[in-house]
Jmol script that loads the backbone (N, CA, C; Angstrom):
load data "model"
ATOM      1  N   MET A   1      29.812  14.552 -17.504  1.00  0.00           N
ATOM      2  CA  MET A   1      28.900  14.471 -16.420  1.00  0.00           C
ATOM      3  C   MET A   1      27.496  14.427 -16.989  1.00  0.00           C
ATOM      4  N   ASP A   2      27.200  14.979 -18.102  1.00  0.00           N
ATOM      5  CA  ASP A   2      25.877  14.878 -18.625  1.00  0.00           C
ATOM      6  C   ASP A   2      25.479  13.496 -18.867  1.00  0.00           C
ATOM      7  N   GLN A   3      26.504  12.564 -19.069  1.00  0.00           N
ATOM      8  CA  GLN A   3      26.234  11.163 -19.197  1.00  0.00           C
ATOM      9  C   GLN A   3      25.707  10.705 -17.857  1.00  0.00           C
ATOM     10  N   CYS A   4      26.134  11.094 -16.692  1.00  0.00           N
ATOM     11  CA  CYS A   4      25.707  10.667 -15.347  1.00  0.00           C
ATOM     12  C   CYS A   4      24.304  11.144 -15.135  1.00  0.00           C
ATOM     13  N   LYS A   5      23.968  12.451 -15.571  1.00  0.00           N
ATOM     14  CA  LYS A   5      22.661  12.856 -15.403  1.00  0.00           C
ATOM     15  C   LYS A   5      21.634  12.038 -16.322  1.00  0.00           C
ATOM     16  N   THR A   6      22.065  11.788 -17.503  1.00  0.00           N
ATOM     17  CA  THR A   6      21.340  10.981 -18.276  1.00  0.00           C
ATOM     18  C   THR A   6      21.016   9.562 -17.777  1.00  0.00           C
ATOM     19  N   LEU A   7      22.093   8.973 -17.301  1.00  0.00           N
ATOM     20  CA  LEU A   7      21.939   7.714 -16.546  1.00  0.00           C
ATOM     21  C   LEU A   7      21.121   7.733 -15.405  1.00  0.00           C
ATOM     22  N   TYR A   8      21.068   8.835 -14.627  1.00  0.00           N
ATOM     23  CA  TYR A   8      20.182   9.067 -13.395  1.00  0.00           C
ATOM     24  C   TYR A   8      18.839   9.112 -13.878  1.00  0.00           C
ATOM     25  N   TYR A   9      18.434   9.836 -14.847  1.00  0.00           N
ATOM     26  CA  TYR A   9      17.094   9.842 -15.365  1.00  0.00           C
ATOM     27  C   TYR A   9      16.657   8.470 -15.939  1.00  0.00           C
ATOM     28  N   ASP A  10      17.509   7.832 -16.557  1.00  0.00           N
ATOM     29  CA  ASP A  10      17.216   6.489 -17.169  1.00  0.00           C
ATOM     30  C   ASP A  10      16.924   5.503 -16.034  1.00  0.00           C
ATOM     31  N   TYR A  11      17.775   5.453 -14.959  1.00  0.00           N
ATOM     32  CA  TYR A  11      17.519   4.577 -13.872  1.00  0.00           C
ATOM     33  C   TYR A  11      16.220   5.009 -13.132  1.00  0.00           C
ATOM     34  N   CYS A  12      16.018   6.177 -12.881  1.00  0.00           N
ATOM     35  CA  CYS A  12      14.693   6.627 -12.276  1.00  0.00           C
ATOM     36  C   CYS A  12      13.542   6.139 -13.004  1.00  0.00           C
ATOM     37  N   LYS A  13      13.645   6.202 -14.334  1.00  0.00           N
ATOM     38  CA  LYS A  13      12.470   5.745 -15.193  1.00  0.00           C
ATOM     39  C   LYS A  13      12.376   4.149 -14.988  1.00  0.00           C
ATOM     40  N   THR A  14      13.554   3.470 -15.084  1.00  0.00           N
ATOM     41  CA  THR A  14      13.487   2.034 -14.961  1.00  0.00           C
ATOM     42  C   THR A  14      12.975   1.595 -13.693  1.00  0.00           C
ATOM     43  N   TYR A  15      13.231   2.185 -12.559  1.00  0.00           N
ATOM     44  CA  TYR A  15      12.767   1.824 -11.279  1.00  0.00           C
ATOM     45  C   TYR A  15      11.564   2.673 -10.810  1.00  0.00           C
ATOM     46  N   ASP A  16      10.987   3.262 -11.673  1.00  0.00           N
ATOM     47  CA  ASP A  16       9.785   4.037 -11.411  1.00  0.00           C
ATOM     48  C   ASP A  16       9.868   4.967 -10.183  1.00  0.00           C
ATOM     49  N   VAL A  17      10.992   5.762 -10.186  1.00  0.00           N
ATOM     50  CA  VAL A  17      11.263   6.654  -9.120  1.00  0.00           C
ATOM     51  C   VAL A  17      11.283   8.100  -9.631  1.00  0.00           C
ATOM     52  N   GLU A  18      10.617   8.970  -8.850  1.00  0.00           N
ATOM     53  CA  GLU A  18      10.688  10.309  -9.373  1.00  0.00           C
ATOM     54  C   GLU A  18      12.045  10.971  -9.181  1.00  0.00           C
ATOM     55  N   PRO A  19      12.713  11.622 -10.233  1.00  0.00           N
ATOM     56  CA  PRO A  19      14.036  12.204 -10.000  1.00  0.00           C
ATOM     57  C   PRO A  19      14.007  13.255  -8.872  1.00  0.00           C
ATOM     58  N   ASN A  20      14.981  13.237  -8.104  1.00  0.00           N
ATOM     59  CA  ASN A  20      15.191  14.001  -6.899  1.00  0.00           C
ATOM     60  C   ASN A  20      15.994  15.333  -7.256  1.00  0.00           C
ATOM     61  N   GLU A  21      15.496  16.388  -6.976  1.00  0.00           N
ATOM     62  CA  GLU A  21      16.134  17.771  -7.301  1.00  0.00           C
ATOM     63  C   GLU A  21      17.455  17.843  -6.606  1.00  0.00           C
ATOM     64  N   THR A  22      17.547  17.460  -5.387  1.00  0.00           N
ATOM     65  CA  THR A  22      18.836  17.544  -4.630  1.00  0.00           C
ATOM     66  C   THR A  22      19.956  16.778  -5.302  1.00  0.00           C
ATOM     67  N   ILE A  23      19.597  15.505  -5.585  1.00  0.00           N
ATOM     68  CA  ILE A  23      20.507  14.654  -6.218  1.00  0.00           C
ATOM     69  C   ILE A  23      20.991  15.219  -7.642  1.00  0.00           C
ATOM     70  N   LEU A  24      20.062  15.650  -8.395  1.00  0.00           N
ATOM     71  CA  LEU A  24      20.290  16.313  -9.676  1.00  0.00           C
ATOM     72  C   LEU A  24      21.252  17.574  -9.529  1.00  0.00           C
ATOM     73  N   GLY A  25      21.078  18.244  -8.319  1.00  0.00           N
ATOM     74  CA  GLY A  25      21.898  19.437  -8.196  1.00  0.00           C
ATOM     75  C   GLY A  25      23.342  19.000  -7.767  1.00  0.00           C
ATOM     76  N   GLU A  26      23.433  17.959  -6.963  1.00  0.00           N
ATOM     77  CA  GLU A  26      24.743  17.367  -6.781  1.00  0.00           C
ATOM     78  C   GLU A  26      25.530  17.010  -8.121  1.00  0.00           C
ATOM     79  N   ILE A  27      24.777  16.240  -8.982  1.00  0.00           N
ATOM     80  CA  ILE A  27      25.286  15.820 -10.209  1.00  0.00           C
ATOM     81  C   ILE A  27      25.687  17.071 -11.042  1.00  0.00           C
ATOM     82  N   GLN A  28      24.762  18.079 -11.056  1.00  0.00           N
ATOM     83  CA  GLN A  28      25.069  19.288 -11.874  1.00  0.00           C
ATOM     84  C   GLN A  28      26.338  20.083 -11.395  1.00  0.00           C
ATOM     85  N   LYS A  29      26.556  20.042 -10.004  1.00  0.00           N
ATOM     86  CA  LYS A  29      27.636  20.848  -9.467  1.00  0.00           C
ATOM     87  C   LYS A  29      28.920  20.328 -10.068  1.00  0.00           C
ATOM     88  N   VAL A  30      29.065  19.063 -10.085  1.00  0.00           N
ATOM     89  CA  VAL A  30      30.351  18.506 -10.713  1.00  0.00           C
ATOM     90  C   VAL A  30      30.401  18.717 -12.199  1.00  0.00           C
ATOM     91  N   SER A  31      29.219  18.642 -12.860  1.00  0.00           N
ATOM     92  CA  SER A  31      29.199  18.914 -14.189  1.00  0.00           C
ATOM     93  C   SER A  31      29.636  20.284 -14.612  1.00  0.00           C
ATOM     94  N   ASN A  32      29.222  21.297 -13.780  1.00  0.00           N
ATOM     95  CA  ASN A  32      29.575  22.665 -14.072  1.00  0.00           C
ATOM     96  C   ASN A  32      30.965  23.068 -13.420  1.00  0.00           C
ATOM     97  N   GLY A  33      31.482  22.246 -12.486  1.00  0.00           N
ATOM     98  CA  GLY A  33      32.663  22.670 -11.815  1.00  0.00           C
ATOM     99  C   GLY A  33      32.351  23.736 -10.852  1.00  0.00           C
ATOM    100  N   ASP A  34      31.178  23.858 -10.345  1.00  0.00           N
ATOM    101  CA  ASP A  34      30.802  24.975  -9.481  1.00  0.00           C
ATOM    102  C   ASP A  34      31.485  24.774  -8.081  1.00  0.00           C
ATOM    103  N   ASN A  35      32.636  25.498  -7.986  1.00  0.00           N
ATOM    104  CA  ASN A  35      33.325  25.516  -6.688  1.00  0.00           C
ATOM    105  C   ASN A  35      33.360  24.130  -6.030  1.00  0.00           C
ATOM    106  N   ASN A  36      33.548  23.112  -6.761  1.00  0.00           N
ATOM    107  CA  ASN A  36      33.530  21.688  -6.216  1.00  0.00           C
ATOM    108  C   ASN A  36      34.831  20.992  -6.726  1.00  0.00           C
ATOM    109  N   PRO A  37      35.954  21.491  -6.415  1.00  0.00           N
ATOM    110  CA  PRO A  37      37.342  20.935  -6.887  1.00  0.00           C
ATOM    111  C   PRO A  37      37.502  19.480  -6.458  1.00  0.00           C
ATOM    112  N   THR A  38      36.850  19.081  -5.374  1.00  0.00           N
ATOM    113  CA  THR A  38      37.081  17.648  -4.841  1.00  0.00           C
ATOM    114  C   THR A  38      35.988  16.726  -5.574  1.00  0.00           C
ATOM    115  N   LYS A  39      35.152  17.269  -6.407  1.00  0.00           N
ATOM    116  CA  LYS A  39      34.150  16.390  -7.042  1.00  0.00           C
ATOM    117  C   LYS A  39      33.367  15.599  -6.000  1.00  0.00           C
ATOM    118  N   SER A  40      32.836  16.371  -5.048  1.00  0.00           N
ATOM    119  CA  SER A  40      32.145  15.818  -3.895  1.00  0.00           C
ATOM    120  C   SER A  40      30.591  15.561  -4.203  1.00  0.00           C
ATOM    121  N   PHE A  41      30.097  14.451  -3.756  1.00  0.00           N
ATOM    122  CA  PHE A  41      28.690  14.237  -3.923  1.00  0.00           C
ATOM    123  C   PHE A  41      28.204  14.177  -2.483  1.00  0.00           C
ATOM    124  N   ASN A  42      27.452  15.129  -2.057  1.00  0.00           N
ATOM    125  CA  ASN A  42      27.077  15.337  -0.612  1.00  0.00           C
ATOM    126  C   ASN A  42      25.660  15.315  -0.381  1.00  0.00           C
ATOM    127  N   LEU A  43      25.114  14.299   0.306  1.00  0.00           N
ATOM    128  CA  LEU A  43      23.634  14.220   0.648  1.00  0.00           C
ATOM    129  C   LEU A  43      23.520  14.233   2.228  1.00  0.00           C
ATOM    130  N   SER A  44      24.623  14.483   2.931  1.00  0.00           N
ATOM    131  CA  SER A  44      24.650  14.557   4.346  1.00  0.00           C
ATOM    132  C   SER A  44      23.496  15.287   5.037  1.00  0.00           C
ATOM    133  N   SER A  45      22.967  14.632   6.042  1.00  0.00           N
ATOM    134  CA  SER A  45      21.762  15.225   6.794  1.00  0.00           C
ATOM    135  C   SER A  45      20.511  15.387   6.058  1.00  0.00           C
ATOM    136  N   LEU A  46      20.416  14.787   4.922  1.00  0.00           N
ATOM    137  CA  LEU A  46      19.215  14.859   4.071  1.00  0.00           C
ATOM    138  C   LEU A  46      18.377  13.583   4.225  1.00  0.00           C
ATOM    139  N   SER A  47      17.062  13.675   4.208  1.00  0.00           N
ATOM    140  CA  SER A  47      16.219  12.506   4.128  1.00  0.00           C
ATOM    141  C   SER A  47      15.892  12.156   2.679  1.00  0.00           C
ATOM    142  N   ILE A  48      16.624  11.197   2.157  1.00  0.00           N
ATOM    143  CA  ILE A  48      16.367  10.722   0.829  1.00  0.00           C
ATOM    144  C   ILE A  48      15.716   9.411   0.880  1.00  0.00           C
ATOM    145  N   PRO A  49      14.644   9.296   0.059  1.00  0.00           N
ATOM    146  CA  PRO A  49      13.925   8.020   0.118  1.00  0.00           C
ATOM    147  C   PRO A  49      14.839   6.833  -0.340  1.00  0.00           C
ATOM    148  N   GLU A  50      14.465   5.648   0.287  1.00  0.00           N
ATOM    149  CA  GLU A  50      15.178   4.462  -0.044  1.00  0.00           C
ATOM    150  C   GLU A  50      15.265   4.080  -1.464  1.00  0.00           C
ATOM    151  N   ALA A  51      14.325   4.258  -2.208  1.00  0.00           N
ATOM    152  CA  ALA A  51      14.233   3.895  -3.645  1.00  0.00           C
ATOM    153  C   ALA A  51      15.311   4.741  -4.350  1.00  0.00           C
ATOM    154  N   GLN A  52      15.667   5.965  -3.855  1.00  0.00           N
ATOM    155  CA  GLN A  52      16.717   6.776  -4.507  1.00  0.00           C
ATOM    156  C   GLN A  52      18.038   6.058  -4.412  1.00  0.00           C
ATOM    157  N   PHE A  53      18.234   5.401  -3.285  1.00  0.00           N
ATOM    158  CA  PHE A  53      19.633   4.730  -3.093  1.00  0.00           C
ATOM    159  C   PHE A  53      19.655   3.492  -3.987  1.00  0.00           C
ATOM    160  N   VAL A  54      18.594   2.886  -4.391  1.00  0.00           N
ATOM    161  CA  VAL A  54      18.645   1.807  -5.381  1.00  0.00           C
ATOM    162  C   VAL A  54      19.095   2.436  -6.788  1.00  0.00           C
ATOM    163  N   VAL A  55      18.548   3.530  -7.124  1.00  0.00           N
ATOM    164  CA  VAL A  55      18.968   4.298  -8.253  1.00  0.00           C
ATOM    165  C   VAL A  55      20.304   4.675  -8.198  1.00  0.00           C
ATOM    166  N   LEU A  56      20.755   5.325  -7.081  1.00  0.00           N
ATOM    167  CA  LEU A  56      22.171   5.707  -6.894  1.00  0.00           C
ATOM    168  C   LEU A  56      23.211   4.599  -6.931  1.00  0.00           C
ATOM    169  N   GLY A  57      22.756   3.432  -6.436  1.00  0.00           N
ATOM    170  CA  GLY A  57      23.639   2.230  -6.555  1.00  0.00           C
ATOM    171  C   GLY A  57      23.900   1.845  -7.945  1.00  0.00           C
ATOM    172  N   LYS A  58      22.878   1.935  -8.756  1.00  0.00           N
ATOM    173  CA  LYS A  58      23.083   1.615 -10.196  1.00  0.00           C
ATOM    174  C   LYS A  58      23.955   2.733 -10.821  1.00  0.00           C
ATOM    175  N   LEU A  59      23.636   3.971 -10.527  1.00  0.00           N
ATOM    176  CA  LEU A  59      24.410   5.110 -11.116  1.00  0.00           C
ATOM    177  C   LEU A  59      25.865   5.012 -10.681  1.00  0.00           C
ATOM    178  N   PHE A  60      26.182   4.566  -9.607  1.00  0.00           N
ATOM    179  CA  PHE A  60      27.637   4.535  -9.185  1.00  0.00           C
ATOM    180  C   PHE A  60      28.318   3.254  -9.606  1.00  0.00           C
ATOM    181  N   THR A  61      27.665   2.397 -10.312  1.00  0.00           N
ATOM    182  CA  THR A  61      28.491   1.248 -10.966  1.00  0.00           C
ATOM    183  C   THR A  61      29.200   1.846 -12.153  1.00  0.00           C
ATOM    184  N   HIS A  62      28.776   3.127 -12.677  1.00  0.00           N
ATOM    185  CA  HIS A  62      29.569   3.943 -13.642  1.00  0.00           C
ATOM    186  C   HIS A  62      30.507   4.813 -12.972  1.00  0.00           C
ATOM    187  N   ASP A  63      31.541   5.153 -13.615  1.00  0.00           N
ATOM    188  CA  ASP A  63      32.539   6.111 -12.974  1.00  0.00           C
ATOM    189  C   ASP A  63      32.180   7.509 -13.345  1.00  0.00           C
ATOM    190  N   CYS A  64      31.361   8.150 -12.459  1.00  0.00           N
ATOM    191  CA  CYS A  64      30.755   9.489 -12.717  1.00  0.00           C
ATOM    192  C   CYS A  64      31.520  10.646 -12.078  1.00  0.00           C
ATOM    193  N   LEU A  65      32.803  10.501 -12.141  1.00  0.00           N
ATOM    194  CA  LEU A  65      33.810  11.653 -11.720  1.00  0.00           C
ATOM    195  C   LEU A  65      33.794  12.063 -10.282  1.00  0.00           C
ATOM    196  N   PHE A  66      32.866  11.482  -9.436  1.00  0.00           N
ATOM    197  CA  PHE A  66      32.819  11.870  -7.997  1.00  0.00           C
ATOM    198  C   PHE A  66      34.009  11.204  -7.414  1.00  0.00           C
ATOM    199  N   THR A  67      34.753  11.992  -6.602  1.00  0.00           N
ATOM    200  CA  THR A  67      36.005  11.356  -5.951  1.00  0.00           C
ATOM    201  C   THR A  67      35.617  11.201  -4.472  1.00  0.00           C
ATOM    202  N   SER A  68      34.548  11.926  -4.007  1.00  0.00           N
ATOM    203  CA  SER A  68      34.141  11.669  -2.566  1.00  0.00           C
ATOM    204  C   SER A  68      32.587  11.710  -2.510  1.00  0.00           C
ATOM    205  N   ILE A  69      32.110  10.834  -1.658  1.00  0.00           N
ATOM    206  CA  ILE A  69      30.689  10.671  -1.333  1.00  0.00           C
ATOM    207  C   ILE A  69      30.461  10.813   0.088  1.00  0.00           C
ATOM    208  N   HIS A  70      29.546  11.752   0.435  1.00  0.00           N
ATOM    209  CA  HIS A  70      29.224  12.034   1.761  1.00  0.00           C
ATOM    210  C   HIS A  70      27.711  11.747   2.078  1.00  0.00           C
ATOM    211  N   LEU A  71      27.435  10.722   2.883  1.00  0.00           N
ATOM    212  CA  LEU A  71      26.068  10.332   3.311  1.00  0.00           C
ATOM    213  C   LEU A  71      25.984  10.346   4.736  1.00  0.00           C
ATOM    214  N   ASN A  72      26.582  11.275   5.476  1.00  0.00           N
ATOM    215  CA  ASN A  72      26.558  11.360   6.910  1.00  0.00           C
ATOM    216  C   ASN A  72      25.086  11.806   7.451  1.00  0.00           C
ATOM    217  N   ASP A  73      24.671  11.057   8.576  1.00  0.00           N
ATOM    218  CA  ASP A  73      23.449  11.454   9.190  1.00  0.00           C
ATOM    219  C   ASP A  73      22.214  11.323   8.227  1.00  0.00           C
ATOM    220  N   CYS A  74      22.186  10.380   7.404  1.00  0.00           N
ATOM    221  CA  CYS A  74      21.031  10.225   6.447  1.00  0.00           C
ATOM    222  C   CYS A  74      20.041   9.205   6.909  1.00  0.00           C
ATOM    223  N   ASN A  75      20.213   8.646   8.138  1.00  0.00           N
ATOM    224  CA  ASN A  75      19.258   7.573   8.618  1.00  0.00           C
ATOM    225  C   ASN A  75      19.066   6.580   7.484  1.00  0.00           C
ATOM    226  N   LEU A  76      20.145   6.056   7.001  1.00  0.00           N
ATOM    227  CA  LEU A  76      20.080   5.044   5.956  1.00  0.00           C
ATOM    228  C   LEU A  76      19.576   3.689   6.577  1.00  0.00           C
ATOM    229  N   THR A  77      18.596   3.009   5.835  1.00  0.00           N
ATOM    230  CA  THR A  77      18.232   1.693   6.236  1.00  0.00           C
ATOM    231  C   THR A  77      19.254   0.731   5.669  1.00  0.00           C
ATOM    232  N   SER A  78      19.327  -0.407   6.223  1.00  0.00           N
ATOM    233  CA  SER A  78      20.228  -1.408   5.786  1.00  0.00           C
ATOM    234  C   SER A  78      19.932  -1.740   4.303  1.00  0.00           C
ATOM    235  N   GLU A  79      18.658  -1.772   3.888  1.00  0.00           N
ATOM    236  CA  GLU A  79      18.284  -2.082   2.462  1.00  0.00           C
ATOM    237  C   GLU A  79      18.862  -0.924   1.526  1.00  0.00           C
ATOM    238  N   ALA A  80      18.633   0.319   1.971  1.00  0.00           N
ATOM    239  CA  ALA A  80      19.085   1.384   1.190  1.00  0.00           C
ATOM    240  C   ALA A  80      20.608   1.405   1.045  1.00  0.00           C
ATOM    241  N   LEU A  81      21.360   1.180   2.172  1.00  0.00           N
ATOM    242  CA  LEU A  81      22.796   1.042   2.194  1.00  0.00           C
ATOM    243  C   LEU A  81      23.297  -0.022   1.366  1.00  0.00           C
ATOM    244  N   GLN A  82      22.740  -1.233   1.409  1.00  0.00           N
ATOM    245  CA  GLN A  82      22.960  -2.327   0.608  1.00  0.00           C
ATOM    246  C   GLN A  82      22.915  -2.002  -0.916  1.00  0.00           C
ATOM    247  N   ALA A  83      21.772  -1.395  -1.305  1.00  0.00           N
ATOM    248  CA  ALA A  83      21.590  -1.100  -2.640  1.00  0.00           C
ATOM    249  C   ALA A  83      22.630  -0.125  -3.226  1.00  0.00           C
ATOM    250  N   PHE A  84      22.963   0.980  -2.365  1.00  0.00           N
ATOM    251  CA  PHE A  84      23.927   1.884  -2.695  1.00  0.00           C
ATOM    252  C   PHE A  84      25.310   1.251  -2.846  1.00  0.00           C
ATOM    253  N   LEU A  85      25.725   0.490  -1.836  1.00  0.00           N
ATOM    254  CA  LEU A  85      27.048  -0.090  -1.748  1.00  0.00           C
ATOM    255  C   LEU A  85      27.257  -1.075  -2.880  1.00  0.00           C
ATOM    256  N   HIS A  86      26.179  -1.855  -3.234  1.00  0.00           N
ATOM    257  CA  HIS A  86      26.390  -2.836  -4.308  1.00  0.00           C
ATOM    258  C   HIS A  86      26.944  -2.169  -5.590  1.00  0.00           C
ATOM    259  N   GLY A  87      26.560  -0.972  -5.850  1.00  0.00           N
ATOM    260  CA  GLY A  87      27.045  -0.297  -6.979  1.00  0.00           C
ATOM    261  C   GLY A  87      28.459   0.195  -6.886  1.00  0.00           C
ATOM    262  N   LEU A  88      28.815   0.605  -5.577  1.00  0.00           N
ATOM    263  CA  LEU A  88      29.986   1.132  -5.318  1.00  0.00           C
ATOM    264  C   LEU A  88      31.251   0.163  -5.419  1.00  0.00           C
ATOM    265  N   VAL A  89      30.855  -1.102  -5.455  1.00  0.00           N
ATOM    266  CA  VAL A  89      31.872  -2.144  -5.471  1.00  0.00           C
ATOM    267  C   VAL A  89      32.700  -1.964  -6.798  1.00  0.00           C
ATOM    268  N   LYS A  90      31.977  -1.632  -7.950  1.00  0.00           N
ATOM    269  CA  LYS A  90      32.671  -1.504  -9.237  1.00  0.00           C
ATOM    270  C   LYS A  90      33.154  -0.101  -9.507  1.00  0.00           C
ATOM    271  N   ASN A  91      32.981   0.924  -8.664  1.00  0.00           N
ATOM    272  CA  ASN A  91      33.324   2.215  -9.021  1.00  0.00           C
ATOM    273  C   ASN A  91      34.881   2.343  -8.871  1.00  0.00           C
ATOM    274  N   THR A  92      35.422   3.066  -9.742  1.00  0.00           N
ATOM    275  CA  THR A  92      36.895   3.344  -9.690  1.00  0.00           C
ATOM    276  C   THR A  92      37.303   4.782  -9.633  1.00  0.00           C
ATOM    277  N   THR A  93      36.347   5.631  -9.291  1.00  0.00           N
ATOM    278  CA  THR A  93      36.684   7.065  -9.180  1.00  0.00           C
ATOM    279  C   THR A  93      36.572   7.588  -7.763  1.00  0.00           C
ATOM    280  N   CYS A  94      35.729   7.020  -6.973  1.00  0.00           N
ATOM    281  CA  CYS A  94      35.446   7.451  -5.571  1.00  0.00           C
ATOM    282  C   CYS A  94      36.630   6.968  -4.675  1.00  0.00           C
ATOM    283  N   ARG A  95      37.242   7.958  -3.968  1.00  0.00           N
ATOM    284  CA  ARG A  95      38.250   7.764  -3.095  1.00  0.00           C
ATOM    285  C   ARG A  95      37.918   7.794  -1.606  1.00  0.00           C
ATOM    286  N   THR A  96      36.855   8.571  -1.375  1.00  0.00           N
ATOM    287  CA  THR A  96      36.357   8.811  -0.032  1.00  0.00           C
ATOM    288  C   THR A  96      34.866   8.518   0.085  1.00  0.00           C
ATOM    289  N   LEU A  97      34.542   7.751   1.228  1.00  0.00           N
ATOM    290  CA  LEU A  97      33.203   7.561   1.527  1.00  0.00           C
ATOM    291  C   LEU A  97      32.796   7.795   2.932  1.00  0.00           C
ATOM    292  N   GLU A  98      31.990   8.704   3.207  1.00  0.00           N
ATOM    293  CA  GLU A  98      31.691   8.997   4.565  1.00  0.00           C
ATOM    294  C   GLU A  98      30.158   8.587   4.851  1.00  0.00           C
ATOM    295  N   LEU A  99      30.099   7.803   5.917  1.00  0.00           N
ATOM    296  CA  LEU A  99      28.805   7.250   6.369  1.00  0.00           C
ATOM    297  C   LEU A  99      28.509   7.516   7.933  1.00  0.00           C
ATOM    298  N   LYS A 100      29.134   8.465   8.390  1.00  0.00           N
ATOM    299  CA  LYS A 100      28.970   8.736   9.913  1.00  0.00           C
ATOM    300  C   LYS A 100      27.470   8.975  10.201  1.00  0.00           C
ATOM    301  N   GLY A 101      27.135   8.394  11.460  1.00  0.00           N
ATOM    302  CA  GLY A 101      25.815   8.740  11.992  1.00  0.00           C
ATOM    303  C   GLY A 101      24.690   7.983  11.409  1.00  0.00           C
ATOM    304  N   ASN A 102      24.983   6.804  10.773  1.00  0.00           N
ATOM    305  CA  ASN A 102      23.867   5.974  10.142  1.00  0.00           C
ATOM    306  C   ASN A 102      23.487   4.777  10.841  1.00  0.00           C
ATOM    307  N   SER A 103      24.006   4.534  11.922  1.00  0.00           N
ATOM    308  CA  SER A 103      23.728   3.289  12.679  1.00  0.00           C
ATOM    309  C   SER A 103      23.749   2.033  11.808  1.00  0.00           C
ATOM    310  N   ILE A 104      24.859   1.861  11.180  1.00  0.00           N
ATOM    311  CA  ILE A 104      25.133   0.795  10.329  1.00  0.00           C
ATOM    312  C   ILE A 104      25.307  -0.543  11.043  1.00  0.00           C
ATOM    313  N   HIS A 105      24.451  -1.561  10.767  1.00  0.00           N
ATOM    314  CA  HIS A 105      24.583  -2.822  11.415  1.00  0.00           C
ATOM    315  C   HIS A 105      23.970  -3.933  10.589  1.00  0.00           C
ATOM    316  N   GLY A 106      24.086  -5.236  10.910  1.00  0.00           N
ATOM    317  CA  GLY A 106      23.667  -6.379  10.131  1.00  0.00           C
ATOM    318  C   GLY A 106      24.071  -6.380   8.752  1.00  0.00           C
ATOM    319  N   ALA A 107      23.058  -6.476   7.835  1.00  0.00           N
ATOM    320  CA  ALA A 107      23.341  -6.643   6.371  1.00  0.00           C
ATOM    321  C   ALA A 107      24.152  -5.338   5.840  1.00  0.00           C
ATOM    322  N   GLY A 108      23.856  -4.292   6.530  1.00  0.00           N
ATOM    323  CA  GLY A 108      24.587  -3.028   5.970  1.00  0.00           C
ATOM    324  C   GLY A 108      26.010  -3.123   6.266  1.00  0.00           C
ATOM    325  N   THR A 109      26.458  -3.684   7.507  1.00  0.00           N
ATOM    326  CA  THR A 109      27.780  -3.840   7.767  1.00  0.00           C
ATOM    327  C   THR A 109      28.459  -4.902   6.859  1.00  0.00           C
ATOM    328  N   GLU A 110      27.684  -5.863   6.487  1.00  0.00           N
ATOM    329  CA  GLU A 110      28.240  -6.950   5.634  1.00  0.00           C
ATOM    330  C   GLU A 110      28.523  -6.285   4.194  1.00  0.00           C
ATOM    331  N   ALA A 111      27.581  -5.535   3.803  1.00  0.00           N
ATOM    332  CA  ALA A 111      27.709  -4.887   2.473  1.00  0.00           C
ATOM    333  C   ALA A 111      28.941  -3.900   2.438  1.00  0.00           C
ATOM    334  N   LEU A 112      29.040  -3.066   3.515  1.00  0.00           N
ATOM    335  CA  LEU A 112      30.229  -2.248   3.586  1.00  0.00           C
ATOM    336  C   LEU A 112      31.630  -2.958   3.552  1.00  0.00           C
ATOM    337  N   ALA A 113      31.646  -4.133   4.364  1.00  0.00           N
ATOM    338  CA  ALA A 113      32.830  -4.938   4.348  1.00  0.00           C
ATOM    339  C   ALA A 113      33.225  -5.476   3.013  1.00  0.00           C
ATOM    340  N   GLN A 114      32.232  -5.900   2.307  1.00  0.00           N
ATOM    341  CA  GLN A 114      32.388  -6.306   0.891  1.00  0.00           C
ATOM    342  C   GLN A 114      32.924  -5.266  -0.017  1.00  0.00           C
ATOM    343  N   VAL A 115      32.371  -4.050   0.072  1.00  0.00           N
ATOM    344  CA  VAL A 115      32.936  -2.937  -0.633  1.00  0.00           C
ATOM    345  C   VAL A 115      34.400  -2.635  -0.376  1.00  0.00           C
ATOM    346  N   LEU A 116      34.665  -2.621   0.999  1.00  0.00           N
ATOM    347  CA  LEU A 116      36.067  -2.370   1.328  1.00  0.00           C
ATOM    348  C   LEU A 116      37.033  -3.511   0.898  1.00  0.00           C
ATOM    349  N   ARG A 117      36.605  -4.691   0.809  1.00  0.00           N
ATOM    350  CA  ARG A 117      37.404  -5.691   0.378  1.00  0.00           C
ATOM    351  C   ARG A 117      37.663  -5.706  -1.130  1.00  0.00           C
ATOM    352  N   ARG A 118      36.538  -5.345  -1.826  1.00  0.00           N
ATOM    353  CA  ARG A 118      36.571  -5.475  -3.309  1.00  0.00           C
ATOM    354  C   ARG A 118      37.004  -4.185  -3.994  1.00  0.00           C
ATOM    355  N   ASN A 119      36.715  -3.024  -3.456  1.00  0.00           N
ATOM    356  CA  ASN A 119      36.982  -1.757  -4.160  1.00  0.00           C
ATOM    357  C   ASN A 119      38.333  -1.325  -3.854  1.00  0.00           C
ATOM    358  N   GLN A 120      39.200  -1.385  -4.776  1.00  0.00           N
ATOM    359  CA  GLN A 120      40.680  -1.029  -4.506  1.00  0.00           C
ATOM    360  C   GLN A 120      40.881   0.483  -4.574  1.00  0.00           C
ATOM    361  N   THR A 121      39.812   1.284  -4.937  1.00  0.00           N
ATOM    362  CA  THR A 121      40.036   2.699  -5.115  1.00  0.00           C
ATOM    363  C   THR A 121      39.772   3.470  -3.849  1.00  0.00           C
ATOM    364  N   LEU A 122      38.834   3.033  -3.070  1.00  0.00           N
ATOM    365  CA  LEU A 122      38.469   3.705  -1.788  1.00  0.00           C
ATOM    366  C   LEU A 122      39.672   3.786  -0.891  1.00  0.00           C
ATOM    367  N   GLN A 123      40.030   4.979  -0.351  1.00  0.00           N
ATOM    368  CA  GLN A 123      41.154   5.151   0.550  1.00  0.00           C
ATOM    369  C   GLN A 123      40.751   5.428   1.936  1.00  0.00           C
ATOM    370  N   LYS A 124      39.490   6.024   2.124  1.00  0.00           N
ATOM    371  CA  LYS A 124      38.944   6.345   3.469  1.00  0.00           C
ATOM    372  C   LYS A 124      37.543   6.456   3.490  1.00  0.00           C
TER     373      LYS A 124
END
end "model"
wireframe off; spacefill off
backbone 0.3
color backbone group
């Protein structure tokens, strides 16, 4: 998991984005095994800047041990969702993706459909 943390910092630097402490905390939870047996990455109900989802999209092209991702009620823009989902297409460890309450439409819907068609690991 230290590799994922290093990748996160590298992508933040590449995209000139300040590392987010909440995201680092989620990465660290899985790294430490801190009562997180499902290897869950949960940003639900948090307001995360769109630029962070570009970084997360790049991060999740790598298999970073997360088996479930929860982004419920994050008010994701279509652009943020597209950037994130672009990376998830190649991910082979995530089995569950939750996006409830994000008013997904337009390009975001198309990006989600593409992930569901191409990612054979996602189960729900």
